[in-house]
C-alpha positions in Angstrom: 88.1 -48.6 -36.5 86.0 -49.0 -32.5 88.5 -47.2 -31.3 88.2 -43.9 -33.5 84.6 -44.1 -33.3 84.4 -43.9 -29.7 86.7 -41.0 -29.8 84.5 -39.1 -32.6 81.6 -39.8 -30.4 83.6 -38.5 -27.4 84.4 -35.3 -29.3 81.1 -34.6 -30.3 79.9 -35.0 -26.7 82.8 -32.8 -25.6 81.8 -30.3 -28.2 78.3 -30.2 -27.1 79.1 -29.6 -23.6 81.5 -26.5 -24.4 78.5 -25.0 -26.8 75.9 -25.7 -24.0 78.2 -24.1 -21.3 79.3 -21.0 -23.4 75.7 -19.8 -24.7 74.4 -18.5 -21.6 77.9 -16.3 -21.4 77.1 -15.5 -25.1 73.8 -14.2 -24.6 74.5 -12.3 -21.8 77.0 -10.8 -23.2 75.2 -9.3 -25.8 72.6 -7.1 -23.4 73.6 -4.0 -22.4 72.9 -2.3 -19.3 69.5 0.3 -19.5 70.4 4.0 -19.7 69.8 6.6 -17.3 66.5 7.7 -19.1 65.4 3.8 -18.8 66.5 3.8 -15.3 64.7 7.2 -14.5 61.6 5.9 -16.1 61.0 2.7 -14.1 62.2 4.4 -10.7 59.7 7.4 -11.5 56.6 4.9 -12.8 57.5 2.7 -9.4 56.6 6.2 -7.7 53.8 7.3 -9.4 52.4 3.4 -8.4 53.2 4.1 -5.1 55.6 1.1 -5.2 58.0 2.1 -2.7 60.3 -0.9 -2.1 60.7 -1.0 -6.2 61.4 2.6 -6.2 63.8 2.7 -3.6 66.1 -0.4 -5.0 66.6 2.1 -8.0 68.1 4.5 -6.3 72.3 4.9 -5.4 73.5 2.9 -2.1 74.9 6.2 -0.7 71.4 8.0 -1.1 70.0 4.4 0.6 72.2 5.5 3.3 71.2 8.7 3.9 67.1 8.0 3.0 65.8 5.2 5.3 62.3 3.7 3.3 59.9 5.5 5.6 61.7 9.0 5.0 61.9 7.9 1.0 58.0 7.2 0.8 57.3 10.7 2.6 59.5 12.5 -0.3 58.0 10.4 -2.8 54.2 11.0 -1.6 53.9 14.0 -3.6 54.6 11.7 -7.1 51.7 9.6 -5.8 49.7 12.2 -5.5 49.9 14.1 -8.7 49.7 10.9 -10.4 46.4 10.3 -8.7 45.5 14.1 -10.4 47.1 13.5 -13.8 47.4 9.7 -14.2 50.3 7.6 -14.0 51.6 7.9 -17.5 54.7 9.9 -18.0 56.8 11.2 -20.7 60.1 12.5 -21.5 60.6 16.3 -20.9 63.9 17.2 -20.8 67.6 15.5 -20.3 71.1 16.8 -19.8 73.7 18.3 -17.6 73.2 20.9 -14.7 76.6 22.8 -14.7 76.5 24.9 -11.3 79.4 27.4 -11.3 83.2 25.2 -10.2 80.9 21.9 -9.6 81.1 18.9 -11.7 78.2 18.7 -14.0 75.1 16.5 -13.0 73.4 14.7 -15.2 69.5 15.0 -14.8 66.8 13.5 -16.8 63.4 15.0 -16.6 59.9 13.7 -17.1 56.1 14.8 -17.0 53.0 13.5 -16.6 51.4 12.6 -20.4 48.0 14.3 -19.0 49.9 17.5 -18.5 51.3 18.1 -21.6 48.7 19.9 -23.6 50.5 23.3 -22.0 53.4 24.8 -22.9 54.8 24.2 -19.9 53.9 21.1 -17.9 52.5 22.1 -14.5 55.4 19.8 -13.1 58.6 18.4 -13.6 59.2 15.1 -12.3 63.3 14.8 -12.0 66.0 12.5 -11.6 69.8 12.9 -11.0 72.5 11.0 -11.1 76.3 11.4 -10.0 77.6 10.9 -13.1 77.2 9.8 -16.8 78.2 6.2 -16.1 76.0 5.5 -13.0 72.9 3.6 -13.2 71.7 4.7 -9.8 69.3 7.5 -9.0 71.2 10.0 -7.0 68.3 12.4 -6.4 64.5 13.1 -7.0 62.1 15.7 -7.3 58.9 17.3 -8.4 59.8 20.2 -9.7 57.0 22.9 -9.9 57.0 25.3 -13.6 55.8 28.2 -13.4 55.5 30.1 -17.0 57.2 33.2 -17.2 54.8 36.2 -17.2 55.2 38.6 -20.1 55.6 36.0 -22.7 
C-alpha cells in the first residue's frame, strides 16, 4: 500500500514536471510571425520617429551589409522631415507585387501619412519592399512623391 502511494505521488510529480516543461513550447507554437504589412509598419514607425537603430534592425542582412548605419540615417532622414510636417501617424495605402519585365515579382507595402490623406492622392508614399513573399525583413525603402496626373 505504501509503495503504491509513493508511486502515485512520484507519477503526479513527473506529470507536473512534463506539463511545466511543455507549456512554454505550446505557447510559442501558437504564435505566428508578423506579416509583411506588420513588419513594414513597425519599420516605418521607427523611421518617422527617428529611431534609427530600431528601424535598422528590420533590414535584411544583405541590405545591412550594403548600408552602414550612417548611410541608413542619411537615406532615412527625408522620412523624419516629412513626419515633422505631416505627423508620425501612418496608414496602409496599398500593397502588392511589382512586375518588371522578366524579373521576379517584388512584394511591396506602401503607407501614407494620415494627415496627408485628404487629397485623392497623398503627397508621399512610404514604400517598403521585400525580397519575396515569405521574407519578413526589409530589402528596400523609399519616400516616393506622388504627383497627380493632369487632365483628370
